[in-house]
SERO-368186 format. One record per atom (N, C-alpha, C, CB): residue in three letters; x, y negated, z negated. Coordinates in steps of 0.1 Angstrom, whole numbers, plus 5000, padded with zeros to 4 digits. Glycine has a CB too. Layout:
alaXYZ/...
***
This chain:
met353287178816/met351987108822/met351786968816/met350687198820/gly351486878822/gly351686718814/gly350486718809/gly351986578824/pro350086578803/pro349186578797/pro347986548807/pro349386488787/pro346586608803/pro345586598809/pro345086458815/pro344786658801/arg344486438826/arg343986308830/arg342586278826/arg344086288845/arg342486178818/arg341086148812/arg340586038824/arg341286068793/ala339286088825/ala338385998834/ala337985878827/ala336986068839/pro338485728829/pro338085628820/pro336785608825/pro338985498820/ala336085578811/ala334585568811/ala334585378811/ala333885658794/ser333385348819/ser333185228818/ser332585148806/ser332685228828/lys332985028800/lys332585028785/lys331184928789/lys333984948773/glu330884888801/glu329684798805/glu329084888815/glu330084648813/ala329084998816/ala328285078825/ala326585048819/ala328885268825/pro325885038830/pro324385028826/pro323885148822/pro323584978836/ser322685128814/ser321985258809/ser321285308819/ser320985238798/leu321185448819/leu320385528829/leu318885498828/leu320685688827/arg318485468815/arg316985448811/arg316985308820/arg316485438793/thr317485228817/thr317485078821/thr317285078839/thr318984988816/glu318185138844/glu318285148857/glu317185218865/glu319585218860/leu316485338857/leu315585398862/leu313885298862/leu315685538854/leu314285228848/leu312985148846/leu312985038856/leu312785078831/phe313984968858/phe314084858865/phe313884888883/phe315484788861/asn314384998888/asn314285048901/asn312885088903/asn315285148905/leu312385148894/leu310785188895/leu309885098895/leu310485268884/ala310384978886/ala309284878884/ala309484808896/ala309484778871/phe310784778903/phe310884718915/phe310084788927/phe312184698918/gln310184908924/gln309585008937/gln307885008936/gln310385188935/ala307584968923/ala305884978921/ala305584838925/ala305385028903/ala306384748922/ala305984608926/ala305884588941/ala307084508921/gly306984638950/gly306784658964/gly305484708965/gly307884738970/ala305384828961/ala304184908965/ala302784838963/ala304185048955/leu302784758952/leu301584658948/leu301484578959/leu301784548933/leu302584498957/leu302584378972/leu301884438985/leu304384338977/leu302584568988/leu301984628998/leu300284659001/leu302584718998/ala300084688990/ala298584718989/ala297784598989/ala298184788975/val298384468981/val297584348984/val297584298999/val298084228976/val298884309005/val298684259019/val297884379026/val300284239026/thr297484489024/thr296984559030/thr295184509028/thr297484689025/ala295084509016/ala293484479010/ala292984339022/ala293684408990/ala294184239024/ala293984119029/ala293884139045/ala295084019025/leu294484209051/leu294484239062/leu293584339068/leu295484259064/val293284409063/val292184539067/val290884479072/val291884639053/pro290184389064/pro288784339070/pro289084249086/pro288084209056/leu290284209086/leu290484119098/leu290784219109/leu291683999097/met291684299107/met291984409115/met290784489119/met292984499108/trp289684509108/trp288584609111/trp287684559122/trp287684629099/arg287584409124/arg286684369134/arg287384379149/arg286184229131/thr288584419150/thr289284449161/thr288984609164/thr290884409159/gly288484679156/gly288384839158/gly289784909153/gly288184869174/leu290984839149/leu292084879146/leu292384889130/leu292884779153/gly291084869123/gly291484839108/gly292085009102/gly289684759097/leu291285099105/leu291485249100/leu292785289103/leu290385359107/ala293185259116/ala294485309124/ala295885189114/ala294385259146/phe295385079112/phe296285009104/phe296385049091/phe296184889105/leu295285079084/leu295185119069/leu296285279069/leu293385149064/gly296185339079/gly296685459079/gly298385449079/gly296085529090/val298585339087/val299985319092/val300685259077/val299985209106/leu299685199071/leu300285119058/leu300485229047/leu299384989052/val299485309047/val299585419036/val300685509041/val298285519034/leu301285539052/leu302185619055/leu303585559053/leu301985659067/ala303685429055/ala304785369053/ala304885319037/ala304885249062/asp303985319032/asp304085319015/asp304385429010/asp302785289009/val303985559011/val304385679010/val305785699014/val303585759015/gly306385649025/gly307785669031/gly308685599025/gly307985639045/ile308285489019/ile309185389012/ile309185448998/ile308685239013/phe308585508993/phe308485558979/phe309385688979/phe306985588974/ile309185768991/ile309985888993/ile311685848995/ile309385969006/val311885779006/val313085729007/val314085658996/val312885649016/phe313185568993/phe314085478981/phe313985558968/phe313385308977/gly312985638965/gly312885728956/gly314385858954/gly311385798959/arg314385888966/arg315285978969/arg316885908967/arg314986028984/tyr317085808974/tyr318285728971/tyr318485698954/tyr318185568981/leu317685668949/leu317585618936/leu318085748927/leu316085568932/val317385858927/val317585988920/val318986038924/val316486098925/val319486008937/val320986078940/val322085988935/val321386088957/arg321685858936/arg322685758930/arg322785778915/arg322285598933/leu321385788909/leu321785758895/leu321985888887/leu320585658888/val321486008892/val321386138886/val321886248893/val320186158883/thr321386298903/thr322086428911/thr323286388913/thr321586468925/gly323786288921/gly325186248928/gly326086278914/gly325386068934/pro325886198906/pro327086218893/pro326886368887/pro326786078877/met325686428887/met325686568881/met326586648891/met324186638880/asp326386618905/asp327186718912/asp328586688914/asp326686748924/ala329186558909/ala330486548906/ala331186608893/ala330686418907/leu330186618884/leu330486678872/leu330686828874/leu329386648862/val329486898880/val329787038882/val330987068890/val328787108888/glu331186988900/glu332387018908/glu333586998902/glu332286948919/ala334086908892/ala335186918884/ala335187028876/ala335386808877/thr334087078868/thr334187178856/thr334487318865/thr332687188845/glu333787318880/glu334187438887/glu335687428892/glu333187458900/ala336187318895/ala337687338899/ala338487348884/ala338287188908/val338087298873/val338887358862/val338487508861/val338587278847/ala337687558863/ala337487708862/ala338487808871/ala335987738867/gln338587708884/gln339287778894/gln340887778894/gln338887718907/gly341187698880/gly342587678880/gly343087548878/gly342987718890/glu342287438884/glu342887318884/glu342887228870/glu342187248895/leu343987308862/leu343787258847/leu343987098845/leu344887338836/glu344387008854/glu344286868852/glu343086808857/glu345286808857/arg342086868863/arg340986808870/arg340186758856/arg340186918881/arg339686648858/arg338686598849/arg337386528855/arg339386508840/ala336386538848/ala335186488853/ala334986328855/ala334286528843/pro334686278864/pro334886128868/pro333686068861/pro334986088885/pro333685938859/pro332585858851/pro331185878858/pro332885688849/gly330085868852/gly328785898858/gly328285768862/gly327885968847/gly328585648860/gly328085518864/gly327185448855/gly327585528876/thr326585558847/thr325685488833/thr326185538822/thr324085528832/arg325985478811/arg326385508796/arg326085648793/arg325585418786/glu324885698798/glu324685848794/glu325485928799/glu323485898796/leu325685918814/leu326486018820/leu327585988819/leu326386048831/asp328385858814/asp329585838810/asp329985938797/asp329785698806/arg328885918789/arg329185978776/arg329286118780/arg328085958764/leu328286178789/leu328286318792/leu329686378798/leu327186348801/ala330186288807/ala331686338815/ala332786328803/ala332286208829/ala332586238796/ala333686218786/ala333586348776/ala333486078777/ser332386388772/ser332386508762/ser332786638769/ser330986528755/val332486648782/val332886788788/val334486768792/val331886828803/asn335186648792/asn336386648792/asn337286688780/asn336686538796/arg336686628768/arg336986648757/arg336986808754/arg336286568748/met335886868756/met335387018755/met336587078764/met333687048760/thr336887048777/thr337787108785/thr339287088778/thr337787048800/glu339786998776/glu340886988769/glu341087068757/glu340986868767/arg340087078747/arg340187158735/arg340187278738/arg339187138726/leu339587328752/leu339387478751/leu340787508757/leu337987538759/leu341287428766/leu342787438771/leu343687468761/leu343287328777/asp343387378754/asp344487408739/asp344387528733/asp344287328726/ala343087538730/ala342587698723/ala343287798730/ala340887748725/gln343387798744/gln343687888752/gln345287898750/gln343187868765/gly345887798750/gly347587808750/gly347987848736/gly348387658755/leu347087828725/leu347487868711/leu347188018710/leu346587798700/leu346288068716/leu345888208718/leu346888288726/leu344588208725/val347688248739/val348588288746/val349888298739/val348588198757/arg350188168730/arg351488168721/arg351188248710/arg351988038715/ala350088298705/ala349988398692/ala350388528698/ala348188408685/glu349688578710/glu349788698716/glu351188718719/glu348888718728/lys351988608725/lys353488628728/lys354288628716/lys353988528738/leu353888568705/leu354588598693/leu354688748686/leu353988518683/ala353288778687/ala352988908680/ala353789028691/ala351188918679/ser353689028703/ser354489118711/ser355989098710/ser353989108724/val356588988712/val358088968707/val358289008695/val358588828708/gly357488968685/gly357789018670/gly357789178670/gly356488968659/arg357089258678/arg357189398676/arg358189448686/arg355889468678/leu358589368695/leu359989418704/leu361089398694/leu360289318721/ala361489278686/ala362189238680/ala362689348669/ala361689138677/ala361489378663/ala361589488652/ala361989608656/ala360289518646/gly361489658669/gly362289758673/gly363789788678/gly361589798679/val364089648684/val365289648685/val366289658675/val365489568690/ala366089548665/ala366489568651/ala366989708646/ala365289528644/his365989768648/his365889878638/his366789978648/his364089938634/glu366689968662/glu367490048670/glu368890028669/glu367190028682/val369289898668/val370789828667/val371189858655/val370989668670/gly370289838644/gly370889838629/gly371589978626/gly369789798618/asn371490068630/asn371990208627/asn373390228632/asn370990328633/pro373390228646/pro374690218651/pro375790128647/pro374490188662/leu375089988644/leu375889878640/leu376589938626/leu374889738638/ala375889988615/ala376590028604/ala377290118606/ala375890048595/ala377090228615/ala378290318621/ala379490278623/ala378090368632/val379290158633/val380490088638/val381290028626/val380189968648/gly380689958617/gly381189898604/gly382189988598/gly379989868594/asn381690118593/asn382190228586/asn383390248596/asn381190348584/tyr383290278610/tyr384690328616/tyr385890198616/tyr384390398633/val385390088616/val386189988613/val387089998600/val385389888614/glu386290038589/glu386890058576/glu387990138577/glu386090118568/val387790248585/val388390378589/val389390328595/val387690478597/leu389490248606/leu390690208613/leu391690128604/leu390290118625/arg391090028592/arg391889948589/arg392690048579/arg391189808585/arg392290138572/arg392790218563/arg394090318569/arg391490308557/arg393890338582/arg394790438592/arg395790328595/arg393890498607/gly395990178592/gly396890118598/gly396790048609/gly397690188600/ala395590048613/ala395289988629/ala395689828628/ala393389998634/asp396089778642/asp396489648642/asp395489548636/asp396689628655/pro395889498625/pro394889398616/pro393989288625/pro395889298604/asp394989238637/asp394289168645/asp393089208651/asp394889128653/val393189328656/val392089398664/val391089438655/val392689528670/val391489458641/val390289508633/val389789378628/val390689608622/ser390489238628/ser389589138623/ser388589068635/ser390489018616/ala389089118647/ala388189058658/ala386989158660/ala388989038672/ile387189298658/ile385789368658/ile385189338646/ile385789518661/glu385489318637/glu384489268623/glu384089148627/glu385289248607/arg384389068632/arg383788928636/arg382688938644/arg384588848643/glu383089048655/glu381989058665/glu380789128659/glu382389118677/val381089218650/val380089308643/val379389208634/val380789438635/ala379989138626/ala379389028619/ala378188948626/ala380488928616/arg378788918637/arg377888838646/arg376588918651/arg378788798658/ile376889038655/ile375689118658/ile374689138645/ile376289268663/asp375589168635/asp374489198623/asp373689068618/asp375389268608/asn374088948623/asn373588818621/asn372488798633/asn374888708621/ile372688868642/ile371388848652/ile370388948648/ile371788858667/val370689058644/val369789178640/val369089128628/val370789328636/arg369689048621/arg368889008606/arg368088908610/arg369888948593/ser368488808620/ser367588708626/ser366288758632/ser368288638637/leu366588878639/leu365388938645/leu364588998635/leu365689028655/leu365189048623/leu364189108613/leu363389008607/leu364789198600/asp363888888607/asp363388738601/asp362288698610/asp364688608601/tyr362488748621/tyr361488688632/tyr360188778630/tyr362188708650/ser360488888632/ser359489008633/ser358689038619/ser360389148638/arg359189038610/arg358689078596/arg357389008592/arg359689038587/pro356289058588/pro355088958585/pro355888888572/pro353389038581/arg355088758572/arg355488668559/arg354488728547/arg355088478562/gly355288758537/gly354388778526/gly354888688513/gly354488928522/gly355288588516/gly355988488504/gly354688428496/gly357088358510/arg354988358488/arg353988328476/arg353388188483/arg354888308460/ser352188218484/ser351088078490/ser350787978479/ser349288138496/glu351287858481/glu350687788467/glu350587638474/glu351987788451/ala349687578467/ala349587428474/ala350587368469/ala348287348470/leu351387268481/leu352487198478/leu352587068487/leu353687278479/asp353286968481/asp353586858489/asp354686888500/asp353886738480/ile354486888510/ile355286908523/ile356386818523/ile354486888536/gly356286688515/gly357386588515/gly358486658506/gly356786448508/ser357986738496/ser359086788487/ser359986898495/ser358386848473/ala358986978502/ala359787078508/ala360887018519/ala358787188516/val360686908524/val361486808534/val362586778525/val360686668540/ala362386758513/ala363386678504/ala364186788501/ala362786598491/gly363886908497/gly364487038493/gly365487078506/gly363387148491/ala365187048514/ala365787088529/ala366986998529/ala364687048544/val366586878528/val367786768528/val368886778519/val367286648526/ala368286818506/ala368986818493/ala370086918495/ala368086858480/leu369487038502/leu370387158503/leu371487138512/leu369687268507/leu371187088526/leu372287068535/leu373186948532/leu371687048549/asp372886828526/asp373686748518/asp374686808508/asp372786658512/ala374186898500/ala375186938489/ala376087038498/ala374487028475/gln376087098510/gln377087158515/gln377787078525/gln376687278520/gly377586948526/gly378286898536/gly377986868549/gly379086948537/val376786928552/val376286958565/val376186808571/val374887038565/leu375486728564/leu375086598568/leu375986488572/leu374386548560/arg377186528565/arg378586408568/arg378886368582/arg380086468564/gly378786258584/gly378786198599/gly377886158606/gly379186268606/val376486228600/val375086138604/val374386068595/val374086208611/ala373985958598/ala372885898591/ala371485928592/ala372985788593/ile371185978580/ile369886018583/ile368885938573/ile369786168581/arg367485908578/arg366585828570/arg365385908570/arg366485678577/ser364885888557/ser363185968557/ser362385858553/ser362986108545/glu361185878559/glu359885768560/glu358985848553/glu359185718575/ser358085838546/ser356685888542/ser355685828543/ser356685918530/gly354685848549/gly353285768549/gly352585768536/gly352285828558/ser351485728535/ser350485698524/ser349685808525/ser349685558524/glu348985858515/glu347885968517/glu348186078522/glu346885948523/val349286108524/val349686248531/val348986378521/val351486268531/pro348186458528/pro347786558520/pro348486678515/pro346986608526/met347886758505/met348686878502/met348586978510/met348386918490/val349487068513/val349187178521/val349287308512/val349987188534/arg348887438520/arg349287558514/arg350087648523/arg348087638510/gly351087708513/gly352287778522/gly353087818512/gly352987688533/asp354087858518/asp355387938512/asp356287848512/asp355988058518/arg356787768500/arg357887658501/arg359187698504/arg358087578489/ala359587818503/ala360887858509/ala360787898523/ala361487968502/ala359787918529/ala359587958544/ala359487808550/ala358088058547/leu358787708542/leu358687608550/leu360187488548/leu356987538546/glu360987548539/glu361987478538/glu362987528549/glu362387478525/gln362887628550/gln363687728560/gln363387658575/gln362987898559/val362087618575/val361887558589/val362487418589/val360487558593/phe362687348578/phe362887208581/phe364787228579/phe361787088566/val365287308573/val366687348573/val367187338589/val366887498566/asn366287448597/asn366587508611/asn366387358619/asn365587658616/leu365287298617/leu365287168625/leu366387038622/leu363887108624/leu366687038608/leu367686938607/leu369086978610/leu367786888594/leu369387148612/leu370687178615/leu370787138629/leu371087318613/asn369687168639/asn369587148653/asn369786988656/asn368187208658/ala369186918647/ala369286778649/ala370686718646/ala368386708641/val371486768636/val373086748632/val373686798647/val373786868618/asp373486918653/asp374286978663/asp374086878675/asp373787128667/ala372986818677/ala372686748687/ala373186608686/ala371386768690/ala373086548672/ala373586388671/ala374886408671/ala373086298658/gly375686498666/gly377086518665/gly377586468650/gly377786448678/thr378586508647/thr379186478631/thr380486398634/thr379586638621/gly380686338645/gly381786248649/gly381586098643/gly381686248666/gly380486078639/gly380085928634/gly379085888647/gly381785798632/gly378285798639/gly377285728647/gly375885808653/gly378085668659/gly375985928647/gly374786018650/gly373685948640/gly375186188647/arg372285968647/arg371285948634/arg370386038635/arg370585828633/ile369586048624/ile368486138623/ile367386088613/ile368886268620/asp365986098620/asp364886008615/asp364186128609/asp364085898627/val363686138598/val362486228594/val361286158589/val362986328582/arg360086158597/arg359086098592/arg357786178588/arg358886008602/ile357186158577/ile356086228574/ile354786148570/ile356486308563/ser353686228577/ser352486128578/ser351386218576/ser352386038593/ala349886148575/ala348786228575/ala348186238588/ala347986198566/gly347486358592/gly346786368602/gly347686428614/gly346286238605/ala346786468626/ala347686578635/ala347686478648/ala346886768639/pro349086508655/pro348486428667/pro347486438675/pro349086428675/ala346986358684/ala345986348693/ala346086478702/ala345986218701/gly345186538705/gly345386658716/gly346086758709/gly346186618731/ala346286788696/ala346986898691/ala346086988679/ala348486838685/pro345287068685/pro344287138675/pro345287228667/pro343187228683/leu344687278656/leu345287358647/leu344487488646/leu345487288633/arg344887588641/arg344187708641/arg343087708630/arg345187828640/arg343187618619/arg342287598611/arg342287498603/arg342087688607/gly340887428601/gly341087328589/gly341487188592/gly342087388579/ser341387148607/ser342186998610/ser341186968621/ser343986998616/thr341186838622/thr340486778635/thr341586668641/thr338786688631/pro341986688652/pro342886608657/pro342686438656/pro342786658671/gly343786408649/gly343786258649/gly343186218633/gly342786188662/gly342786328626/gly342286298615/gly342986328604/gly341386348614/ala342686338589/ala343586338578/ala343786458572/ala343286258569/ala343086568580/ala343086698574/ala344286778575/ala342086768578/ala345486718579/ala346786768582/ala347886708578/ala347086778594/ala348886758576/ala350286688573/ala351186728586/ala351186748557/thr352086608592/thr352886608601/thr354486568598/thr352286538611/val355186658601/val356586608600/val357386598611/val357386668592/ile357986468616/ile358786458629/ile360286438623/ile358186338639/val360986528630/val362486518628/val363086478642/val362986658622/glu363786348642/glu363986288657/glu365686268653/glu362986108662/asp366186278665/asp367786258664/asp368086178679/asp368686438664/ser369386128676/ser369986058686/ser370686118698/ser370885988681/gly370486258697/gly371586318706/gly370886318722/gly371986498701/pro371186438730/pro371086428743/pro369586448747/pro372086528748/gly368886518739/gly367186548740/gly367186668746/gly366186448749/val365686718749/val365686838755/val365086808770/val364686938746/pro365486848781/pro364686818792/pro363086848793/pro365386878804/glu362386778801/glu361186798800/glu360886968804/glu360486678811/asp361586998815/asp361287138820/asp361487238811/asp361987168831/leu362287208801/leu362987308792/leu361887308778/leu364787268788/arg361087208778/arg360387218761/arg359687318760/arg359387098757/glu359187388769/glu357987508766/glu358887638765/glu356687528780/arg360287638769/arg361087738767/arg361987748753/arg361887738777/val362187628748/val362987638738/val362687708724/val363187518737/phe361387748725/phe360787838714/phe360987988716/phe359187808713/asp361288038729/asp361588148732/asp362588218726/asp361688148744/pro362588338721/pro363588408714/pro364788428726/pro362888558707/phe365988408719/phe367288428728/phe367688298738/phe366988568738/phe366588218738/phe366888098747/phe367587968742/phe365488048753/thr368787928745/thr369487818737/thr369987738750/thr370887878726/thr370187608746/thr370887498754/thr372187508748/thr370287348753/lys372787558737/lys373987548731/lys374987628740/lys373987598718/ala376387598738/ala377187658745/ala377487808738/ala378487568747/pro377987898749/pro377888038743/pro378688058730/pro378388138753/gly378388138721/gly378888178708/gly378688078697/gly380388218709/his377687978700/his377187868693/his375887878688/his377287748699/gly375387978691/gly373687978687/gly373188118694/gly372587828695/thr372388168688/thr371588288689/thr370388288696/thr371288328678/gly370088158698/gly368688128702/gly367388168694/gly368588178713/leu367388208685/leu366388288674/leu365788168666/leu367188418663/gly366788068664/gly366487968653/gly365087908652/gly367387858655/leu364887848666/leu363587778668/leu362387888669/leu363787688683/ala362687988673/ala361788088676/ala361188138660/ala362488218685/ile362288168652/ile361788178639/ile360988078633/ile362688198630/val361387928635/val360687838631/val359387828636/val361287738632/gln359087858648/gln357587868654/gln356787958647/gln357687928669/arg357488078645/arg356788178641/arg356188148624/arg357788308642/ile357088098618/ile356588058603/ile355587948606/ile357787998591/val355887838613/val354687758613/val353387798618/val354987668619/his353487908629/his352287968633/his351588038621/his352588068645/asp352488098614/asp351888208600/asp351288088591/asp353388308590/his351587958592/his350987858581/his349487798589/his352187718578/gly349187858604/gly348187798608/gly348487668614/gly347287788598/gly349587618615/gly350087488621/gly350787538638/gly351587398608/arg351487438640/arg351887408653/arg353187328653/arg350687328659/ile353987348662/ile355387278666/ile355487238674/ile356487338666/asp355787108680/asp355987048696/asp357286988693/asp354786918701/val357786968708/val358886888712/val358686808722/val359886958716/gly359286678720/gly359186548729/gly360286458727/gly357786468728/ala360086348734/ala361286268734/ala361286178724/ala361486208747/ser362486128716/ser362586058704/ser362785918708/ser363786118695/ser362285848699/ser362685688701/ser364185678700/ser361985578689/leu364985758692/leu366385738690/leu367185778704/leu366985838678/gly366385838714/gly367185878727/gly367386018726/gly368485808731/gly367086108716/gly367286268718/gly365786328717/gly368286338704/ala365886418710/ala364586508708/ala363786488695/ala365086658709/ala362786498695/ala361586488684/ala361086618683/ala360386388686/phe361186698671/phe360086798668/phe359286768657/phe360586928666/ser357786778662/ser357086758652/ser356286888646/ser356186658658/val356186908631/val355586998627/val354386958619/val356387068620/thr353087038624/thr351986978618/thr351387118612/thr350986898628/ile350787078599/ile350487198590/ile349087158587/ile351487228575/pro347887248585/pro346787198582/pro346487158567/pro346087298587/ala345787088563/ala345787038547/ala344987158540/ala344986878545/glu345387168527/glu344787248520/glu343387258518/glu345387248511/glu342587368520/glu341087338520/glu340587348507/glu340187428528/pro339587238504/pro339087208489/pro338287338488/pro337887048487/glu338387368473/glu337787498470/glu336287498468/glu338387558457/
***
């Protein structure tokens, strides 16, 4: 689902109060003028015997003008915009999630429409976070069950492979079996990492240091050779509360994906940007206001092929991968999302200014004592 359409509010819209006062004053002036004309003409018409009838017609005309003009005024300034607002909210309730309330034509009703639109967007974001949390929980329980059921037979297979080696089985066959068993074991361990609750040490930490630790670890292993990596940190980035090892695991996974996407043949680029605040329209589960300074955001960008827009919602699903068969289990980003969610944050993917993918991780700032 694309970004919601906001109804633009006119900055120069007139005030509802001014409009009502001006139009009512105009209407009262017209009624007063009609009364003056009536007072001047009735004595003349009275001599012809038509004075009473003429007076009645003028009174009826006066009342009619008040009713017609008053109704037009109320419909144009109040009930019409309110009906449009109700229609928009009913449309959202019926599933038209991109529908937004139109401007009301006056400053007061424009503010009301903008407030309703902000409320709608935040409710939709909160609903998305809730669905994501339920999905993570259900998949986590499934992953734990699968890992348990597969782990025991896998251990038995490993024992049988050792028996085959001792009995002089073909070494190439035994090595191939061991390699595939190790691959299955890696998937099972990843499933356990995904499903088990995070009980690590929670502490106040500088998220920039966690990013630096992940970069240093991969650099020491030689993983970052062949790519140019640049780090940039903004000012006044708040401290966050979390498990340093788990957050370093998040950034290690994101950097490894960026390296795979950018390529190691030379010319690949990775940018890591750290800033204060949460992206607009990205509410967190605790302690932050979108666009405010009550969160820290890390964006990892690469110069690779990027993630197609129709796949961006699926890249965090367990076992979904865009890599070639045998080059990924599809659990890395699922584990990353689980860790970020456990820290009360969120992770999003979009297009990078380098031409590839941009993964943004937003963690709420540490709440003051």
